[in-house]
Structures are given as structure tokens and as C-alpha cells.
C-alpha positions in Angstrom: 0.0 0.0 0.0 1.4 3.4 -0.8 2.8 5.3 2.2 0.4 8.2 1.7 -2.6 5.9 2.1 -1.6 4.0 5.3 -3.5 5.8 8.1 -4.7 9.2 6.9 -7.0 9.5 9.9 -4.1 9.2 12.3 -2.1 11.7 10.2 -5.0 14.1 10.4 -5.2 13.7 14.2 -1.5 14.3 14.6 -1.7 17.4 12.5 -4.6 18.8 14.5 -2.8 18.0 17.8 0.3 19.7 16.5 -1.6 22.9 15.5 -3.4 23.0 18.9 -0.1 22.5 20.7 1.5 25.3 18.8 -1.4 27.6 19.4 -1.5 27.0 23.2 0.2 29.8 25.2 3.0 28.6 27.5 1.2 30.2 30.4 -2.0 28.2 29.9 -3.0 26.2 33.0 -3.9 23.0 31.2 -5.0 21.3 34.5 -8.0 23.5 34.7 -9.0 22.7 31.2 -8.5 19.0 32.0 -10.8 19.2 35.1 -13.5 21.1 33.1 -13.3 18.4 30.4 -13.6 15.7 33.0 -16.7 17.4 34.4 -18.3 17.6 30.9 -17.5 13.9 30.4 -19.2 13.1 33.7 -22.4 15.0 32.7 -22.6 13.2 29.3 -21.8 9.7 30.6 -23.8 10.3 33.8 -27.1 11.3 32.1 -26.7 8.5 29.6 -26.4 5.8 32.3 -28.7 7.1 35.0 -31.6 8.1 32.8 -33.7 6.1 30.5 -36.5 6.9 28.1 -39.0 4.1 28.1 -42.1 3.6 25.9 -45.4 2.2 27.1 -46.6 2.3 23.5 -48.2 4.7 21.1 -44.9 6.5 20.4 -44.9 8.0 23.9 -41.5 8.4 25.7 -41.3 8.7 29.5 -38.3 9.2 31.8 -37.3 6.3 34.1 -34.2 6.0 36.3 -32.3 2.8 36.8 -31.6 4.0 40.3 -35.3 3.4 41.1 -34.9 -0.3 40.2 -31.2 -0.9 41.1 -30.4 0.6 44.4 -26.9 -0.8 44.3 -26.3 1.3 41.2 -26.3 4.5 43.4 -22.5 4.8 43.8 -22.3 5.3 40.0 -23.9 8.7 40.6 -21.2 9.6 43.0 -18.5 8.9 40.4 -20.2 10.6 37.5 -21.8 13.6 39.2 -18.9 16.0 38.7 -20.6 19.4 38.6 -18.6 20.5 41.7 -15.6 20.5 39.4 -17.2 23.2 37.2 -17.7 25.4 40.3 -14.2 24.7 41.6 -12.6 25.6 38.2 -15.1 28.5 37.8 -14.0 30.0 41.1 -10.3 29.7 40.2 -10.8 31.1 36.7 -13.2 33.8 37.9 -10.8 35.1 40.5 -8.0 35.3 38.0 -10.2 36.7 35.3 -11.6 39.5 37.4 -8.1 40.4 38.6 -6.9 40.7 35.0 -10.0 42.7 34.1 -9.3 45.2 36.9 -5.7 45.5 35.9 -6.9 46.5 32.4 -9.2 49.2 34.0 -12.4 47.4 33.0 -15.4 47.9 35.3 -17.2 45.0 37.0 -20.1 45.6 34.7 -18.0 44.9 31.6 -16.4 41.8 33.1 -19.7 40.2 34.3 -21.5 41.0 31.0 -18.7 39.2 29.1 -18.9 36.2 31.4 -22.6 35.9 31.3 -22.8 36.3 27.5 -20.4 33.3 27.1 -22.8 31.3 29.3 -26.0 32.5 27.6 -25.2 32.2 23.9 -25.3 28.3 23.8 -28.5 28.3 25.9 -30.2 30.7 23.5 -29.1 28.6 20.5 -30.3 25.3 22.0 -33.7 26.6 23.3 -34.3 28.5 20.0 -33.8 25.2 18.2 -36.3 23.6 20.4 -38.7 26.5 20.2 -38.7 26.0 16.4 -38.7 22.2 16.5 -41.4 21.3 19.1 -44.3 22.9 17.2 -43.3 21.0 14.1 -43.1 17.8 16.0 -46.6 18.5 17.5 -48.0 19.1 14.0 -46.3 15.8 12.9 -48.3 13.9 15.5 -45.8 13.4 18.2 -47.7 12.7 21.4 -48.0 15.6 23.9 -46.6 13.4 26.7 -43.4 12.9 24.6 -43.1 16.6 24.1 -43.4 17.2 27.8 -40.7 14.6 28.4 -38.4 16.4 25.9 -38.9 19.8 27.6 -38.3 18.2 31.1 -35.1 16.5 29.9 -33.6 19.7 28.4 -34.7 22.1 31.1 -33.6 20.0 34.0 -29.8 20.5 33.4 -30.2 24.2 32.6 -30.8 25.0 36.3 -27.0 24.5 36.5 -26.3 27.3 34.1 -28.6 29.7 35.9 -27.1 28.9 39.3 -23.6 29.1 37.9 -24.4 32.5 36.4 -25.7 33.8 39.7 -22.6 32.6 41.6 -20.3 34.0 38.8 -22.0 37.4 39.2 -21.2 37.2 43.0 -17.4 36.7 42.4 -16.6 40.1 44.0 -18.4 38.9 47.2 -16.4 35.6 47.0 -13.2 37.6 46.7 -14.1 39.7 49.7 -14.8 36.6 51.8 -11.6 35.1 50.7 -9.6 38.2 51.7 -11.1 38.0 55.2 -11.5 34.3 55.8 -9.4 32.5 53.2 -10.4 28.9 52.5 -12.6 29.0 55.7 -15.1 31.0 53.7 -16.2 27.7 52.2 -16.7 26.3 55.7 -19.3 29.1 56.2 -21.2 27.9 53.1 -21.1 24.3 54.4 -22.4 25.5 57.8 -25.4 27.3 56.1 -26.3 24.1 54.2 -26.0 22.0 57.4 -28.3 24.3 59.4 -30.9 24.3 56.6 -30.8 20.5 56.3 -31.2 20.2 60.0 -34.3 22.4 59.8 -35.6 20.5 56.8 -35.0 16.9 58.0 -35.0 17.2 61.8 -37.9 16.2 64.1 -39.6 19.5 63.4 -39.9 18.5 59.7 -43.6 19.4 59.6 -43.0 22.9 60.7 -40.3 23.7 58.1 -41.6 25.8 55.2 -41.5 24.2 51.7 -39.2 26.9 50.3 -36.6 26.5 52.9 -34.4 24.1 50.8 -34.0 26.9 48.2 -31.8 28.7 50.7 -29.2 26.0 50.0 -28.9 26.7 46.3 -26.2 29.4 46.4 -24.1 28.2 49.4 -24.5 24.5 48.3 -22.9 25.2 44.9 -21.0 28.2 46.1 -19.0 26.0 48.4 -16.8 24.6 45.6 -16.6 28.1 43.9 -15.2 29.6 47.1 -12.7 26.8 47.3 -11.7 27.6 43.7 -11.2 31.3 44.7 -9.0 30.3 47.7 -7.1 27.8 45.5 -6.4 30.6 43.0 -4.8 32.6 45.7 -2.7 29.7 47.0 -4.7 29.3 50.2 -5.3 25.5 49.8 -2.2 23.4 50.4 -1.8 19.8 49.4 -2.2 18.8 53.1 -5.4 20.9 53.2 -6.6 19.3 50.0 -6.0 15.8 51.5 -7.9 16.8 54.7 -10.7 18.2 52.5 -11.1 15.0 50.5 -10.9 12.7 53.6 -13.3 14.9 55.6 -15.8 15.1 52.7 -15.8 11.3 52.3 -16.3 10.8 56.1 -19.2 13.2 56.1 -20.8 11.6 53.0 -20.6 8.1 54.6 -22.1 9.5 57.9 -25.0 11.1 56.1 -25.9 8.0 54.1 -25.2 5.3 56.6 -26.4 7.0 59.8 -28.5 10.0 59.0 -30.8 8.4 56.3 -29.8 10.6 53.4 -30.6 9.1 50.0 -27.6 7.2 48.6 -28.0 8.6 45.1 -26.6 12.1 44.6 -29.2 12.7 41.9 -32.9 12.7 42.3 -34.8 9.4 41.8 -38.5 9.5 40.7 -40.7 8.1 43.5 -38.2 8.9 46.3 -39.4 11.7 48.6 -36.1 13.3 49.2 -33.5 14.5 46.6 -30.0 15.5 47.3 -29.6 17.6 44.2 -32.7 19.8 43.9 -32.0 21.8 46.0 -28.5 20.7 47.1 -28.2 18.9 50.4 -25.3 18.5 52.7 -24.4 15.3 50.8 -23.8 17.4 47.6 -21.4 19.6 49.6 -19.6 16.6 51.1 -19.1 15.1 47.6 -17.9 18.5 46.4 -15.3 18.5 49.1 -14.1 15.0 48.0 -13.9 15.9 44.4 -12.3 19.3 45.0 -9.7 17.8 47.3 -8.7 15.1 44.8 -8.7 17.7 42.0 -6.3 19.9 43.8 -4.1 17.0 44.7 -4.0 15.8 41.1 -3.3 19.1 39.6 0.4 18.7 38.9 0.1 15.1 37.5 -2.8 16.2 35.3 -0.8 19.2 34.0 2.1 16.8 33.2 -0.2 14.3 31.4 -1.7 17.1 29.3 1.7 17.9 27.9 1.1 15.1 25.5 -0.1 16.7 22.3 -2.9 14.3 21.4 -4.4 14.2 24.9 -4.2 18.0 25.2 -5.9 18.3 21.8 -8.8 16.2 22.9 -9.2 18.3 26.1 -8.9 21.6 24.2 -11.5 20.5 21.7 -13.9 19.6 24.5 -13.3 22.9 26.3 -13.9 25.0 23.1 -17.4 23.5 23.0 -18.0 22.8 26.7 -21.3 24.8 27.0 -22.6 23.6 23.7 -22.0 20.0 24.7 -23.8 20.7 28.0 -26.8 22.3 26.3 -27.1 19.7 23.5 -26.3 16.4 25.2 -30.0 15.8 26.2 -31.2 16.9 22.8 -28.9 14.2 21.3 -30.3 11.6 23.7 -33.8 12.5 22.6 -32.9 12.5 18.9 -31.4 9.0 19.2 -34.2 7.5 21.3 -37.0 9.2 19.3 -35.4 8.4 15.9 -35.0 4.7 16.9 -38.6 4.6 18.1 -39.8 5.9 14.8 -37.7 3.2 13.0 -38.7 0.4 15.4 -42.1 1.3 16.9 -41.9 -1.5 19.4 -38.7 0.0 20.9 -35.2 -1.4 21.3 -33.3 -2.9 24.3 -31.2 -0.3 26.0 -33.1 2.6 24.5 -36.8 2.0 25.3 -37.1 -0.8 27.9 -37.3 -0.5 31.6 -33.9 -0.1 33.3 -34.6 -2.7 35.9 -31.7 -5.1 35.6 -28.0 -5.2 34.8 -28.7 -6.5 31.2 -30.1 -3.0 30.6 -26.8 -1.5 31.6 -25.0 -3.7 29.1 -27.4 -2.8 26.3 -27.1 0.9 27.3 -23.3 0.7 27.1 -23.6 -0.9 23.6 -25.6 2.2 22.4 -23.2 4.7 23.8 -21.0 5.0 20.7 -24.1 5.8 18.6 -25.1 8.4 21.2 -21.6 10.0 20.9 -22.0 10.2 17.1 -25.3 12.0 17.4 -23.9 14.3 20.1 -20.8 15.1 18.0 -22.9 15.9 15.0 -25.1 18.2 17.0 -22.1 20.0 18.6 -20.4 20.4 15.2 -23.5 22.2 13.9 -24.2 24.3 17.0 -20.8 25.2 18.3 -20.4 28.3 16.1 -23.0 29.9 18.3 -20.9 29.5 21.5 -18.6 32.4 20.3 -19.7 36.0 19.6 -22.5 36.2 17.1 -20.8 38.8 15.0 -21.6 37.0 11.8 -25.3 36.5 12.6 -27.6 39.2 11.2 -29.6 41.1 13.7 -33.0 39.9 12.4 -31.8 36.3 12.9 -30.7 37.1 16.4 -34.1 38.6 17.1 -35.8 35.4 15.8 -33.6 33.2 17.9 -34.4 35.3 21.0 -38.1 35.1 20.3 -38.0 31.3 19.7 -35.9 30.8 22.9 -38.4 33.0 24.9 -41.3 31.0 23.4 -39.7 27.7 24.5 -39.2 29.2 28.0 -42.9 30.2 28.3 -43.9 26.7 27.1 -41.7 25.1 29.6 -43.1 27.2 32.4 -46.7 26.4 31.4 -45.9 22.7 31.6 -44.7 22.9 35.3 
């Protein structure tokens, strides 16, 4: 075989890796990008393996969780629920970014507007797509129950972006707390969550107002963000990170084994209590474990990412991180819905009840197909993650109207 035709795909990968390596500034902290990519991978893999779309017939899709049928499957959620890493890296990057912005003479308003626009553009693109697609699916005869499922699946992860945006906007507050308290500021957030949980789950449960858990939203996720700010300022040593991981693990085991917290870190349909919505003390404990290990692994991760091909993969994921996040549930729906149209009776691993380990094997077999659909979606949508300078103003207005229409429809369904 001629040399030029041996392995063109590998040659192309090597060329891409070489270009990305050459374009990466020497000052780039690759470990942060690695942690962010790991968090994205956890979201994609986690939602695929702890969420199922089943069909009772008639083209209807409903959400089911394998955690409701396989209690021993709960530790999987601890491994794959890596959202705390987003907040840890976000706190680190936010502290550094705001400092650089102030050095340039930019106002807080300019800084926060730029950060929030970066978060918001992929959300508008994804919800605009759904705002245009859902009415067409309804006209095509897709059952209303399936449309409700689609809206629920897509909206459910978007709470993360809203909370992340609020905490990002509070970066100056986090910096002020860090100047005064250092890493202990995160302990204050943990204490708030512990007090709220005690009021929610204590013997006075019936007297606690239903909205009380919402108090945990900002401190519950802000815990890792505050750790990230402290980490950026060198206030978390390796010994401190080790104590953080060990303490978080001990607290998590105490909560589950002695204090009757649900074992799953994510919500399970049919279970009265949820650790994630709003975040409970178990979420904070897991965030401590993940943050501690992330800080400990920083140097090794940075060394590993000096390999051009591995760094290229991480860089590509980071360039489309928010697009992947916003579209991964849409890809899941596209694969499951398309397969159901092709095979009305449904397929194992895509449409059957996730009530045994055979389902897990079937699900794993479908994962490559899911990645192909997700990669195609991201390839088409990632251009909207950057500034929309090439998008005409009328098109922007239409996208905004469609996104707003989807938002109204989602609110009416709740």
C-alpha cells in the first residue's frame, strides 16, 4: 500500500494535535481545562447511564431512572456527578479573570457582562432550536406526553447554568470573603447548608416551610466556587486538599449510613427526598471530596496534558463545553426518538425498563451511537458559542423570540 494511504485519519489527528499544541500559550494552565473536560464527560456519561426513556406504546416516551430499580447502582452517581468541578474551576478562573480585568481598567459591569454572555449564547441557541422544532413535532403527530418529556429533559440541566451565572456574578463577594477568611469561607457555606438541612430533615420537619431548601442553592454550589477562589490565591495546600477529601468522604458516609440521606446524589423518581434539587449536605460533602482530589491531582494532570494528542482532545472539548452541555440531552432525545420511529416497538437499552444489569450492558452498547449523534449536534451548533458577530440582527431577534417561546412553554408545563 502506498505510504500516503496508510493511516490518513491518524495523520490528520496528529496534524490537529500539532496545531493546537503550537497555538496554546505557555502560560495556559492545562490542568484547569482537564478538570473542566472531565466534568463535561461526567455530565454526558452520567445522564446516559442514570436516565432512560421508556415507551409504554403509542410513540410515547417517558423518563425512568435505573436508580429506582437498582439501588446498588447509586454509587455510580457519586462517580459521575462531577458538577462540583465546574464550580471549583469556575472559582479559580473567575478570581484570576476578574483580577486581570481590573488591571486593564475594566469595570465589573464589563467583566460580568462578558462572562454571562459566554454562558448565555449556547443556551439561547439550544432553546431557540427547540422553540422551532417542538411545534413542528406536534404538527407531525408526536404525542404531547413525549413533548413534555423532551422539555423536562432539556430544562432539567439548565438550572445548573442559571445557578452558575448567579454565583459567577457574585465573584466580588467571594473575593471579599476570601480576603477576610481564606479557605474558611467555604466552611461558612457548608455550615449554612448543614443548618438548613437540620431544619428540613429534623424532628420539626412538619414545621419547616417548603421553600426552605432553596436557601441551600447558592451556598450549596458556592462551596466549591469559594474553594476555587481560595485555590487561585494559594490558600489551599496539598495537606489541606487531602484533609478536605478525607473529611468530605467521612461526612458523606455518615450522612448516608447514619442519617438516612438518599444514597443517590441525583434525584430518583418516586423517592421523597432529593440530594440535588435543591443541594443537600451530601452534595457539599461530595464537592469536598472531588475538590480535594482535583487539587491533589493538579500537577500530575498538567504533566499528562503535555502530551499533544491528549491535550488536543481536552482543548476541543473545552472549546465546545457549554454547547456539549446544552445539547447532550437533545442528542439523547434524537437518538431515542429516531430509533422509536424506525422500530415502533422499541429497542433494548433505548426504550425498555432499566430494571436489571442487562439493561446496563445494552445501554453501554448504544453509547457510541449516542456520541456520534452528540458530536454531529455539537459540530452544527458550536459556532453559536462564540460571539454572534456574523449572525444578522434579524436572525438574532428570531432566535431570541424562539428561545423565549420555549421558555414560556416550559413554564406552562410545570
